[in-house]
ZAMARGU-4260 file (C-alpha; in steps of 0.2 Angstrom, whole numbers, plus 5000, padded with zeros to 4 digits):
<rodrens>
0) 6836/5842/5454 | 6838/5855/5440 | 6847/5851/5423 | 6853/5863/5411 | 6854/5859/5393
5) 6862/5867/5377 | 6848/5870/5366 | 6859/5869/5350 | 6868/5853/5354 | 6854/5846/5364
10) 6867/5840/5377 | 6865/5841/5396 | 6877/5853/5403 | 6875/5851/5422 | 6864/5846/5436
15) 6861/5856/5452 | 6853/5851/5468 | 6838/5861/5474 | 6840/5871/5491 | 6831/5862/5505
20) 6819/5872/5516 | 6832/5872/5530 | 6845/5879/5518 | 6833/5893/5512 | 6829/5898/5530
25) 6847/5900/5533 | 6850/5910/5517 | 6836/5922/5521 | 6842/5924/5539 | 6860/5928/5533
30) 6853/5940/5520 | 6844/5950/5534 | 6860/5950/5545 | 6870/5956/5531 | 6857/5970/5528
35) 6859/5977/5545 | 6877/5980/5542 | 6876/5984/5523 | 6863/5998/5525 | 6875/6008/5536
40) 6889/6008/5523 | 6891/6025/5515 | 6885/6026/5497 | 6902/6030/5490 | 6908/6014/5498
45) 6894/6004/5489 | 6898/6012/5473 | 6917/6008/5474 | 6912/5989/5474 | 6901/5993/5460
50) 6915/5999/5450 | 6924/5983/5453 | 6909/5973/5446 | 6910/5983/5430 | 6928/5980/5429
55) 6926/5961/5431 | 6912/5960/5419 | 6923/5967/5405 | 6938/5956/5410 | 6927/5941/5410
60) 6916/5945/5396 | 6921/5930/5385 | 6919/5918/5399 | 6902/5925/5403 | 6896/5926/5385
65) 6900/5908/5381 | 6890/5902/5396 | 6875/5913/5391 | 6876/5905/5373 | 6878/5887/5379
70) 6864/5888/5392 | 6850/5897/5381 | 6857/5898/5363 | 6859/5917/5361 | 6871/5921/5347
75) 6888/5924/5355 | 6890/5942/5348 | 6874/5947/5356 | 6879/5938/5372 | 6895/5949/5372
80) 6884/5964/5370 | 6874/5959/5385 | 6889/5958/5396 | 6895/5975/5390 | 6878/5983/5394
85) 6879/5976/5411 | 6895/5985/5414 | 6887/6001/5407 | 6873/6001/5420 | 6886/5998/5434
90) 6895/6014/5428 | 6879/6024/5427 | 6875/6021/5445 | 6893/6023/5451 | 6891/6041/5444
95) 6873/6045/5449 | 6868/6034/5464 | 6873/6047/5477 | 6863/6061/5469 | 6848/6049/5467
100) 6848/6044/5485 | 6852/6061/5493 | 6840/6068/5506 | 6826/6079/5498 | 6824/6095/5508
105) 6806/6101/5510 | 6801/6118/5516 | 6788/6116/5530 | 6784/6125/5547 | 6798/6114/5554
110) 6815/6120/5557 | 6821/6106/5546 | 6811/6093/5536 | 6817/6081/5523 | 6813/6065/5514
115) 6826/6051/5518 | 6828/6037/5505 | 6831/6022/5517 | 6834/6004/5511 | 6819/5992/5514
120) 6829/5976/5518 | 6831/5960/5508 | 6822/5960/5491 | 6818/5944/5482 | 6820/5944/5463
125) 6813/5931/5451 | 6822/5932/5435 | 6820/5925/5417 | 6831/5916/5405 | 6831/5927/5389
130) 6844/5940/5396 | 6852/5930/5410 | 6865/5942/5415 | 6856/5959/5410 | 6840/5956/5419
135) 6848/5951/5435 | 6861/5965/5435 | 6849/5979/5430 | 6839/5974/5445 | 6853/5970/5457
140) 6864/5985/5454 | 6852/5999/5460 | 6844/5988/5473 | 6861/5984/5481 | 6867/6002/5479
145) 6852/6008/5488 | 6857/5998/5503 | 6846/5983/5502 | 6852/5965/5501 | 6846/5953/5487
150) 6841/5935/5485 | 6836/5929/5468 | 6828/5914/5459 | 6835/5912/5441 | 6826/5903/5428
155) 6831/5884/5429 | 6838/5883/5412 | 6851/5897/5416 | 6856/5891/5433 | 6874/5891/5429
160) 6873/5910/5424 | 6864/5913/5441 | 6878/5905/5451 | 6892/5914/5442 | 6883/5931/5444
165) 6883/5927/5463 | 6902/5923/5462 | 6905/5939/5452 | 6898/5950/5467 | 6908/5940/5479
170) 6924/5942/5469 | 6920/5961/5468 | 6921/5962/5487 | 6902/5963/5492 | 6899/5958/5510
175) 6895/5939/5513 | 6877/5935/5510 | 6872/5952/5503 | 6869/5944/5486 | 6863/5926/5485
180) 6855/5914/5473 | 6841/5902/5478 | 6841/5886/5468 | 6823/5882/5470 | 6808/5878/5460
185) 6792/5888/5458 | 6782/5879/5472 | 6795/5885/5485 | 6792/5904/5481 | 6777/5908/5492
190) 6784/5902/5508 | 6799/5913/5504 | 6788/5928/5500 | 6779/5926/5516 | 6795/5925/5526
195) 6797/5941/5537 | 6815/5943/5531 | 6809/5947/5514 | 6804/5965/5512 | 6799/5966/5493
200) 6798/5956/5477 | 6802/5959/5459 | 6798/5948/5444 | 6803/5949/5426 | 6793/5935/5416
205) 6776/5930/5409 | 6760/5938/5412 | 6754/5922/5421 | 6769/5922/5432 | 6767/5940/5436
210) 6749/5937/5441 | 6754/5923/5453 | 6768/5933/5461 | 6758/5949/5463 | 6744/5938/5472
215) 6757/5931/5484 | 6765/5948/5487 | 6748/5956/5490 | 6743/5942/5502 | 6758/5945/5512
220) 6758/5964/5510 | 6775/5965/5501 | 6780/5978/5489 | 6781/5971/5471 | 6788/5977/5454
225) 6783/5967/5439 | 6790/5968/5421 | 6780/5956/5411 | 6776/5952/5393 | 6774/5963/5378
230) 6765/5964/5362 | 6773/5979/5355 | 6767/5988/5340 | 6779/5994/5327 | 6769/6007/5317
235) 6775/6012/5300 | 6767/6027/5292 | 6767/6031/5274 | 6781/6043/5275 | 6793/6032/5284
240) 6811/6031/5278 | 6812/6013/5275 | 6830/6014/5268 | 6836/6022/5284 | 6826/6011/5296
245) 6822/5994/5289 | 6837/5985/5297 | 6831/5993/5314 | 6814/5986/5311 | 6821/5969/5308
250) 6832/5970/5323 | 6817/5975/5333 | 6809/5958/5329 | 6823/5946/5327 | 6835/5952/5341
255) 6839/5937/5353 | 6830/5926/5341 | 6814/5935/5344 | 6814/5931/5362 | 6812/5948/5370
260) 6798/5956/5379 | 6801/5973/5371 | 6803/5966/5353 | 6791/5972/5339 | 6778/5959/5339
265) 6765/5967/5327 | 6770/5977/5312 | 6756/5989/5308 | 6759/5996/5291 | 6749/6010/5283
270) 6742/6004/5266 | 6751/6017/5255 | 6768/6009/5260 | 6763/5991/5264 | 6770/5983/5248
275) 6787/5993/5249 | 6788/5989/5267 | 6785/5970/5264 | 6798/5970/5250 | 6812/5978/5260
280) 6807/5968/5276 | 6808/5951/5268 | 6824/5955/5259 | 6832/5961/5275 | 6826/5945/5285
285) 6833/5934/5271 | 6850/5941/5274 | 6850/5935/5292 | 6862/5921/5295 | 6856/5906/5305
290) 6868/5894/5313 | 6879/5889/5327 | 6876/5902/5341 | 6895/5901/5346 | 6900/5907/5329
295) 6902/5926/5329 | 6893/5929/5312 | 6877/5920/5318 | 6863/5932/5319 | 6849/5919/5322
300) 6852/5905/5335 | 6840/5893/5342 | 6826/5896/5354 | 6830/5892/5372 | 6820/5877/5374
305) 6810/5865/5362 | 6794/5868/5372 | 6795/5887/5367 | 6797/5882/5349 | 6781/5871/5351
310) 6771/5885/5358 | 6776/5897/5344 | 6772/5884/5331 | 6755/5881/5339 | 6751/5900/5339
315) 6756/5902/5321 | 6745/5887/5316 | 6730/5893/5325 | 6732/5911/5317 | 6733/5902/5300
320) 6717/5893/5304 | 6709/5910/5307 | 6715/5918/5290 | 6733/5923/5292 | 6745/5918/5279
325) 6763/5913/5281 | 6773/5921/5267 | 6791/5918/5273 | 6799/5905/5284 | 6790/5894/5296
330) 6802/5878/5296 | 6809/5872/5312 | 6820/5858/5319 | 6820/5855/5337 | 6824/5872/5345
335) 6828/5880/5329 | 6814/5891/5321 | 6816/5899/5305 | 6813/5918/5304 | 6794/5919/5299
340) 6782/5932/5292 | 6764/5931/5294 | 6752/5942/5284 | 6734/5946/5284 | 6735/5946/5303
345) 6719/5953/5312 | 6712/5955/5330 | 6706/5938/5337 | 6721/5928/5331 | 6735/5923/5342
350) 6748/5932/5331 | 6738/5948/5335 | 6732/5946/5353 | 6746/5936/5361 | 6764/5938/5363
355) 6774/5928/5350 | 6790/5924/5359 | 6801/5919/5345 | 6807/5924/5327 | 6790/5927/5320
360) 6783/5944/5314 | 6765/5948/5312 | 6761/5960/5299 | 6744/5970/5299 | 6738/5982/5286
365) 6730/5998/5291 | 6719/6010/5281 | 6728/6026/5287 | 6737/6034/5301 | 6722/6035/5312
370) 6718/6016/5309 | 6736/6012/5313 | 6735/6020/5330 | 6719/6012/5334 | 6726/5994/5330
375) 6742/5998/5340 | 6732/6002/5355 | 6721/5986/5353 | 6731/5976/5366 | 6730/5971/5384
380) 6749/5973/5385 | 6757/5990/5387 | 6776/5988/5387 | 6781/5999/5372 | 6776/6006/5355
385) 6787/6012/5341 | 6783/6023/5326 | 6792/6026/5310 | 6789/6042/5302 | 6797/6058/5295
390) 6782/6068/5303 | 6791/6071/5320 | 6779/6085/5326 | 6764/6073/5323 | 6772/6059/5331
395) 6777/6069/5347 | 6759/6075/5349 | 6754/6057/5351 | 6764/6055/5367 | 6750/6057/5379
400) 6738/6045/5369 | 6751/6031/5368 | 6746/6021/5384 | 6762/6011/5386 | 6778/6012/5397
405) 6788/6017/5382 | 6786/6027/5365 | 6800/6026/5353 | 6800/6036/5337 | 6811/6030/5323
410) 6820/6018/5334 | 6817/6001/5342 | 6811/6000/5360 | 6826/5996/5371 | 6830/5998/5389
415) 6843/6011/5394 | 6851/6015/5410 | 6847/6033/5410 | 6828/6030/5407 | 6814/6022/5417
420) 6809/6005/5410 | 6793/5996/5413 | 6775/5993/5407 | 6756/5996/5410 | 6741/5985/5409
425) 6746/5967/5407 | 6764/5971/5405 | 6766/5975/5424 | 6769/5990/5435 | 6784/5999/5443
430) 6800/6004/5435 | 6818/5998/5433 | 6833/6008/5429 | 6836/6027/5430 | 6832/6037/5446
435) 6815/6029/5447 | 6823/6011/5447 | 6834/6014/5462 | 6820/6022/5472 | 6808/6007/5469
440) 6814/5998/5485 | 6817/6012/5497 | 6807/6018/5511 | 6804/6037/5507 | 6804/6042/5525
445) 6798/6059/5531 | 6810/6067/5544 | 6803/6082/5553 | 6813/6092/5566 | 6809/6106/5577
450) 6820/6114/5590
</rodrens>
């Protein structure tokens, strides 16, 4: 049995029965049967259904946003933005999928040769709670549009969101069993991955979960894509325009109450601008309004579960023991965690080495530009780096040397339908979104014809 709980009111919302092994077997068999018909549908028929998904998302945005907020505590204004972003990615693939999936003609000694982008089959997705609609939609939309079918396990605390997303695709007219939720626990995953009806697996989640899923997928020779944790550096050089960008820097850390893999986790600030940055940063954070997530002016809600707040509290305390100083915030009650600033953070502390998944900013002083880049790269993660500077030519020259999946100059790292999204090192592998995302789960088949 799975229970969902409102982290703000601490009231149980609903209980759900887990699928049995027999039910799972039927779900996977039905997904495979649906694939055999769905893969033959012309791409323009698939995108017509996708247009209906986009339309329904906008029509139902209030309903969907409220469910997100109730299940995981996201401020309602941000939940609405999440639904609108889901509609945006649908529109993007409606316009571009046919071009992305088109055969690629290749000149050879054959009379005709080309690469055909064929769907692979049924793809399993293991999805997180922090963006309960966006994470599912950004995977499902290109994967379905490429001709695959989808089964997915959602995080247990947002099971309601998972079920209503399944309903969304049915209401849009997608074929029966082409998109199905598995209401299961973690221990049921390996038999599913091993099932011959599963042809690939993707996970968005923690580094630990990623290692486990990668091992299972490798053992059973299934293609996998992993979007894991991040410890993104936000580098501030001495010529940064604080007046123009300080709000962006705060949003980069505090969006979704700090529960974002691509959030700025380590603020690495060159000494010359350190004091000015801290003054502006603290002032901007003090302006954030905490409160009931269902109120539209709330900017900081609650963390999604109390155990997540416990983990963040432990990481902060251990960092303080090793020399860090809390200079703002750090009070909590149940799932609420006050926006917090840690200074004097250094390598070897959890605040520097680990992912702080909550509203806590680690601030690190750098001697100069060179030192700031060295500190930024000192991480086992590789999801994204952001740099704030007026020296755009110097910033662009760093592109090759930044080892992450994204490099944003004078803006926060974000996922965008037109751009590939993913990480390196302990942040995973593979890409979502853009042309690269729709081609992750296709068989790039060589076709060679001679008369």
